[in-house]
C-alpha positions, 0 to 999 in steps of 0.5 A, a space after each residue: 533535489 540537493 544534488 546533480 543527476 548528472 550521471 557518475 564520472 568516477 573518482 571525482 564523485 569520491 571523497 575529494 569532491 565532498 572536500 571540495 564541496 565543503 571547503 568551497 561552502 556549495 551548499 544543497 540549497 544552491 544545487 537544488 535551485 541550479 537544478 530547478 533553474 534548468 529544468 524551468 528552462 527546459 534543458 536536460 539537467 542529465 546531459 545539459 541539452 535542451 529537451 525534445 519532450 515538452 515539459 509537464 503543463 503543470 510543473 509551474 503549479 508544483 514550482 510556485 507550490 514549492 516557491 511557497 514551502 521554501 517562502 515559510 522555510 518547510 522545504 520537503 525532506 529529502 532522502 536518498 537510497 543505496 543498496 550494496 550485496 542485496 540477496 533476497 530469498 524465499 521458500 521454494 515450492 519443493 519446501 511448502 507444506 501442503 495440508 489435508 484435513 488431518 495435519 492442519 490441526 497436527 501442530 507438532 508435525 507442522 512445526 517439525 515440517 517447518 524446520 525440516 524445510 528451512 533446515 534442508 536449505 532449499 531457497 529460491 533465490 530471487 535477488 543475487 548481489 543487486 546493487 545501486 543508488 538512487 540520490 534526491 533528485 534521479 530516478 532509477 528504471 528498473 527492467 526486467 521480465 516478469 519473475 525476474 525480482 523488480 516487484 521484489 527490489 522494490 519492496 526492499 527500496 520501499 523498506 517492505 521486508 516481510 514475507 522473505 525467508 531471508 535477506 542479506 546486504 545493505 539497504 540505507 535511506 540516506 544514512 539510515 538502516 532499515 530499522 531506523 528507516 521503519 519509523 518513517 514509512 509515511 514517506 517511503 511509498 512504493 505504489 503496488 500494481 494491484 489498484 486496492 479500494 473501497 469499491 462504494 467510495 466515490 474517487 472523490 471521497 476517496 481522495 478526500 480522506 487521503 488528504 485529510 489524513 495527511 494535513 501537516 501540522 506546520 503549513 505555507 502561510 497561504 493555506 494556513 487553514 486545514 481544509 484550505 490546504 486539503 482542498 488545494 492538494 486534493 483538486 491538484 491531484 484530480 487535475 494532475 491525471 486529468 479524473 476531475 470528471 469522476 469526482 462523483 463516481 464510485 471507484 468500483 472494482 469487479 463487482 461494482 460499476 465505477 470508473 474505468 480501469 485506467 481511471 482506477 489506475 490513476 487513482 491509486 496513483 494520485 493516492 501515492 502522491 497524497 502521501 507527500 513522501 520523500 522516496 517513491 517506489 513505482 511498481 508498474 504503474 502504467 498499467 492500464 494506461 494509454 500510451 500518451 497517459 503513461 508519457 504524462 505521468 512520467 511527466 509529472 513525476 520527472 517534474 515533481 521528483 526535479 523540482 521537490 527533490 523526490 527519489 524515484 524508482 519505477 518498473 516498467 514491463 513495457 516503457 517506450 523511448 520518450 518515457 525511457 528517455 525521462 530516466 537518469 539511470 537504468 538497472 536491468 535484472 535478469 533471473 534475480 542477476 543485476 546484468 547492467 546497472 549504470 546512467 540511462 545513455 550507456 545502457 543501450 551501447 554496452 549491450 551493443 558492445 556484446 554483440 546484442 542488436 538495437 533496431 534504431 526503430 525499437 524500444 531500447 527498453 524492450 531491447 534491455 529486457 530482452 537480450 537474454 530471451 531466446 526469441 527476442 534477441 537479435 545478434 551480430 554474425 560475427 558474434 554468435 559464438 562469443 555473445 553472453 547466452 545467460 544472465 550469469 554471463 553477461 553479470 560476469 561481464 558487466 562486473 568487469 566493465 568501467 561502468 560497475 567501476 564508475 557507479 561504485 564510487 557512489 556505494 559510500 554515499 549514506 557516509 558522505 557527510 551532506 548525506 548525513 545533513 540532508 537526513 538530519 533536514 528530513 528528519 526534521 522536516 518530518 517532526 514538523 510535519 507530524 502531530 506526534 512524534 512517537 507515531 509516523 501517521 501526521 494527524 492526531 489520533 482523535 482526528 483519524 478516528 473522526 475522518 474514518 467514521 465520515 468514510 465508515 459512513 459514506 462506505 455505508 451509504 455508497 451500498 445502499 442496496 445491501 443496507 436496505 436489504 439488510 433493514 427490510 429483512 430484519 422486519 420480514 423475519 420479525 414478523 414471521 418469527 412473531 408469527 409463529 409465537 403469536 399471542 403466547 398463553 399467560 400459563 406454564 404452556 406458554 413458558 417454553 414458547 416465550 422462552 423460543 422467542 426470546 432465543 429466536 431473538 437473540 439468535 437471529 441478531 448473532 446469525 446477522 453479525 456474522 457477515 462481518 467476518 466476510 467483510 473483515 477480508 474484504 477490507 484487510 488489503 485496504 487497512 495493510 495498505 493504509 497502513 504501509 502508508 501510515 495514513 492512520 493508526 489500525 485502532 482509528 479503523 476499528 473504533 470508527 467501525 464500532 461507532 458507526 455500527 450504533 445507531 445502524 444496529 439501534 435500528 435493526 434491534 429496535 424493530 426486531 424487538 417491537 415486532 417480535 415483542 408484542 406480536 408475541 404477547 411478552 410482559 406489556 411493561 416499559 421496564 420488561 420491554 426496554 431489559 428486552 431490548 437492552 439485551 438484544 441490543 448488547 448481544 448484537 453489538 458484542 457479536 459484531 465484534 466477536 466476529 470482527 475479532 474472528 476476521 482479525 486473528 486469521 490470516 485465511 477466510 477458510 480459518 476465520 470460517 471455521 471457527 466462527 461458524 463453530 463459535 455460533 453452533 456452541 454459543 446457540 447450544 450451551 446458551 441454556 435454551 436447548 440444553 438446561 443448565 443443569 443438564 449440562 456436562 460438567 466440563 462444557 458448563 463454563 461455556 454457558 457462562 
């Protein structure tokens, strides 16, 4: 937190102050130490007054951790976020292309309709000329009704730009633009509203995975061993949210019994904190938490922001006054328009000056959110004709206000010399923590593969019933198939029967592998989340899946082969049996990889299931058993090979 959290007060924040700081030798480190001293003394660094709320119980542990990092010259990097003229557009419902059973195969028509939709200019404005600045050590609260654009703003500030039709305006992280900041996606993190996990893993296994992948290359002297560092961080995070007792409980979901919804939300929170980022965006992260837990979470984020110099942006749909008062700045959105941005203490007076009434017992956050809702707002009688009745009208008033002029002084923050120095220090700190300068992940690639393999087996073992059923059903199918072709004669009459038994062995293991298409879509959201966190390279996940398959497919194919081969009465020699077993094993591995390819190659399960089903039917038909090769049409004989 190299910067003060005090409210902006006009030109004093401009070039004059920057020059004064340079001449006086005031360093960012001394400013950080001053802020931390105020926090430890229980003084609000924003107002200079003593805090009424008790500080977070574990703030002293964070402070001790920071001192350890400081002693070894491993001070975490800090980044601010500045955004000006930010406008985001999405494709409107009227321009969406609706498919039917014929149009989905008509590629020229789809291309033409897509171009027509873009040319028509029928875009939905999600954000309209939004602006703001959050410096290290500051917390910004973004308020707005559902659909106001809060989540989109957080996506932009977390540098998640995909999925939107057009983005205008400037966003800077420190002095970096969005292209340069992309390589630091592991330090610019967003916690989404949904809890996305592998449900068969326990809470402890989930946090083990997250913390093991975020062990930096250079560590404090007290925690030189990677295992000690990882265990210290893991235990601290579990205690910080009060879920140490869930260590051996499955995370669960709507179908797998596990922890409660509130506990799952807390797991989501500490998984994000395990990334040890510099910029955090929290999208309604108190959803599912009770009031006391939500307050404790906000206190924890406040303490970490103050001590470690983080930049924190939070959007909440329901924020009590105890939570609201912990923030430095407030940004209010309505219909994508910014109707207020400025110091938290001035938000309520600004709205009351426009004629809105805020009861002393009301939540200020709810009051700010509801000023443009006719059914929620209350107006002073003398202002019933003059008050702003729409978001546009309120935006126009704000744009002319003194508050707008004051906060504008911060918008050149990316060009300040101290900002450039801070950004350079941040980049150097990231280099020290990473194993490779070429990739944003923290640990080496082979370590990623090893950790992902461990998790893969934990997931399989966590769903023991599926594993057991799969192996037992393989044995039963082998017995049934063996009884159908039992003791086939060793003459020309048994030639076709034995060929059918071999073909069935190949077909069954190929059909069992079709479940990989479904599993690919089940795990895709988790993979996408971890990719955004830069936890591991997607290739490490794929290699881990294949590696974990080898022993399981070995057991599956061996059981099936032994039963079927000898019940049918195929050639009773070791060479013949192991040739049969080898081709079944290789076919199972190849088909498993093929169906994973189908799952990864398509954006929807509908398309992937069509291709995988059609591929199985085609391969089975042209394998050479149902249609002998000489009878195949010349155009399709290539499928045989």
